[in-house]
Backbone bond lengths (Angstrom), bond angles and torsions (degrees), N, CA, C in turn:
res aa  C-N    CA-C-N  psi(-1)  N-CA   C-N-CA  omega(-1)  CA-C   N-CA-C  phi
1 M - - - 1.452 - - 1.529 108.76 -
2 T 1.299 114.74 137.16 1.456 118.79 177.66 1.525 110.02 -70.38
3 T 1.318 114.74 155.52 1.448 119.54 179.15 1.525 109.21 -68.57
4 L 1.310 114.93 129.28 1.459 120.15 -179.92 1.516 109.53 -106.72
5 S 1.301 114.95 142.70 1.459 119.62 176.48 1.523 109.37 -90.80
6 R 1.310 115.32 167.74 1.462 120.67 175.83 1.529 109.68 -59.50
7 D 1.335 116.63 -37.47 1.468 120.52 179.27 1.527 111.45 -64.22
8 D 1.351 117.05 -37.40 1.467 120.77 178.23 1.524 110.71 -61.92
9 V 1.325 115.22 -46.97 1.465 120.05 -179.30 1.531 109.67 -66.65
10 M 1.315 117.36 -41.27 1.467 121.32 178.71 1.529 110.28 -59.40
11 A 1.319 116.92 -42.17 1.466 120.79 179.95 1.529 110.67 -63.19
12 K 1.331 117.16 -41.04 1.458 121.32 -179.96 1.532 110.33 -65.42
13 V 1.324 116.90 -44.99 1.463 121.13 178.57 1.530 109.67 -63.35
14 R 1.324 116.71 -44.38 1.477 120.82 179.72 1.531 109.97 -60.24
15 D 1.337 117.08 -46.27 1.470 120.51 -179.58 1.526 110.95 -59.40
16 H 1.326 115.78 -42.63 1.461 119.64 179.97 1.534 110.68 -63.26
17 L 1.316 116.75 -46.36 1.463 120.47 -178.17 1.523 111.86 -65.93
18 V 1.313 117.26 -38.34 1.469 121.04 177.35 1.525 109.74 -60.26
19 A 1.343 116.35 -45.49 1.462 120.36 -178.67 1.533 111.94 -70.05
20 E 1.319 117.38 -44.11 1.463 121.43 -175.77 1.527 113.59 -74.27
21 L 1.311 116.18 -43.22 1.465 120.02 -172.86 1.522 113.53 -100.35
22 E 1.341 115.85 -4.71 1.461 121.37 179.69 1.525 111.42 55.26
23 V 1.324 114.77 50.20 1.463 121.55 176.13 1.524 108.10 -113.39
24 E 1.308 115.76 164.04 1.457 121.01 178.43 1.534 109.52 -80.94
25 P 1.344 117.08 143.57 1.468 120.00 179.73 1.527 113.39 -55.20
26 V 1.333 117.69 -33.07 1.464 120.17 -179.08 1.524 112.57 -67.04
27 E 1.338 117.27 -15.55 1.462 120.99 178.94 1.522 112.00 -80.45
28 I 1.326 117.54 -6.75 1.462 121.45 -173.33 1.512 110.42 -113.75
29 A 1.324 115.29 112.46 1.464 123.02 176.77 1.532 107.52 -129.88
30 A 1.302 116.75 175.01 1.467 120.88 -178.16 1.527 112.13 -58.84
31 D 1.330 117.10 -35.08 1.464 119.35 -177.39 1.529 113.63 -91.67
32 T 1.327 117.50 7.01 1.454 121.64 178.50 1.527 109.43 -69.48
33 R 1.326 115.42 127.96 1.466 120.99 179.75 1.527 109.08 -90.76
34 F 1.324 115.49 135.35 1.466 119.87 -176.27 1.523 112.38 -60.76
35 K 1.314 117.36 -53.71 1.467 120.32 -174.55 1.517 112.64 -77.43
36 E 1.317 116.48 -50.18 1.461 120.08 -173.77 1.521 113.41 -72.40
37 D 1.325 117.47 -41.72 1.465 120.85 -174.92 1.530 113.50 -92.43
38 L 1.334 116.59 -34.29 1.465 120.15 -175.96 1.522 112.94 -106.91
39 D 1.324 116.65 -3.05 1.460 122.23 -179.77 1.532 111.68 55.99
40 A 1.328 115.84 37.13 1.467 121.24 179.27 1.525 109.01 -78.78
41 D 1.324 116.39 136.76 1.459 119.65 176.66 1.532 109.52 -98.63
42 S 1.318 116.32 -177.95 1.460 119.89 -175.46 1.524 112.08 -63.27
43 L 1.319 118.77 -33.73 1.465 121.30 177.53 1.524 110.62 -67.03
44 D 1.324 117.12 -41.27 1.476 120.73 177.12 1.526 110.17 -59.88
45 L 1.325 116.38 -43.35 1.458 120.39 -178.49 1.525 110.71 -69.26
46 Y 1.323 117.34 -37.63 1.461 121.20 176.33 1.527 110.39 -60.95
47 E 1.323 116.89 -44.35 1.463 120.92 179.24 1.522 111.47 -64.00
48 L 1.326 117.17 -37.21 1.460 119.86 176.74 1.527 110.31 -64.34
49 V 1.322 117.07 -44.57 1.465 120.63 178.74 1.528 110.41 -59.94
50 M 1.319 116.75 -44.33 1.474 120.30 179.05 1.532 110.58 -61.64
51 E 1.314 116.51 -41.55 1.469 121.28 178.54 1.530 110.63 -61.52
52 L 1.314 117.21 -44.22 1.464 121.04 179.64 1.521 110.98 -65.34
53 E 1.323 116.27 -42.28 1.469 119.85 178.55 1.522 110.76 -61.85
54 D 1.320 117.05 -46.29 1.468 121.28 -179.45 1.521 112.04 -66.83
55 S 1.306 116.54 -42.68 1.469 120.84 -175.61 1.522 113.24 -70.42
56 Y 1.331 115.97 -36.05 1.461 119.12 -171.90 1.522 114.57 -115.34
57 G 1.335 117.58 1.24 1.454 120.57 177.98 1.520 113.16 64.41
58 I 1.327 116.24 34.70 1.465 120.94 178.96 1.523 108.55 -112.48
59 T 1.317 116.39 168.63 1.459 120.42 172.82 1.522 108.62 -121.62
60 V 1.309 114.15 145.30 1.460 121.32 -179.54 1.529 106.81 -130.13
61 S 1.316 116.66 117.14 1.469 119.66 178.37 1.525 109.31 -74.82
62 E 1.326 115.50 164.40 1.468 119.63 177.66 1.522 110.85 -61.29
63 E 1.332 116.35 -38.10 1.467 120.48 179.45 1.526 111.15 -64.61
64 E 1.337 115.75 -42.76 1.469 119.66 178.86 1.518 110.35 -64.89
65 A 1.313 116.75 -44.57 1.467 120.87 -179.69 1.532 110.85 -60.87
66 A 1.328 116.80 -36.49 1.468 120.60 -179.11 1.523 112.26 -66.57
67 R 1.336 117.10 -20.77 1.467 120.45 -179.81 1.531 112.54 -92.35
68 I 1.319 117.69 -0.67 1.471 121.53 179.65 1.525 107.81 -98.22
69 H 1.330 115.45 113.59 1.463 120.24 -175.36 1.524 113.64 -114.55
70 T 1.335 117.14 -20.21 1.472 120.14 -177.96 1.530 110.12 -124.93
71 V 1.304 113.89 163.48 1.467 119.93 177.36 1.527 109.84 -60.32
72 G 1.313 117.18 -42.95 1.463 120.76 179.96 1.517 112.47 -61.67
73 E 1.339 117.21 -38.61 1.461 120.29 177.59 1.524 110.64 -64.56
74 A 1.329 117.55 -38.02 1.463 120.93 177.34 1.525 110.43 -64.52
75 V 1.318 116.59 -44.16 1.463 121.27 179.75 1.530 109.91 -63.16
76 D 1.325 117.00 -46.01 1.458 120.85 179.31 1.524 111.25 -61.72
77 F 1.321 117.03 -38.24 1.456 121.04 178.68 1.526 109.96 -61.25
78 V 1.331 116.23 -47.81 1.473 120.43 179.82 1.523 110.24 -61.08
79 I 1.311 117.53 -48.79 1.467 121.53 -179.24 1.522 110.65 -57.55
80 G 1.324 116.84 -39.32 1.454 121.15 -179.65 1.511 113.83 -69.94
81 R 1.319 118.07 -18.75 1.452 122.54 -178.62 1.521 114.47 -100.97
82 L 1.334 116.73 -10.54 1.469 119.18 -178.23 1.522 110.34 -71.30
83 P 1.348 116.06 143.27 1.466 118.27 174.91 1.514 111.09 -62.84
84 V 1.306 115.94 146.26 1.469 120.83 -177.15 1.505 110.83 -78.50
């Protein structure tokens, strides 16, 4: 896998959220909260986790997913799990 930047991962997460939640890309920043700002429910968050796992070959436990509250935290989680 090629080395991905934080911006690459952010773009992928943003694209997924735009498609799934039908929000505008400008509404999604690193500090955007999934539930409070995007009105994402548990199914939306589950689908995002599945997308990240499939796209990046990582695994996310339920406990880890429960600690991710913002877009930036999701991006940081992915970056931290990518092979060097």
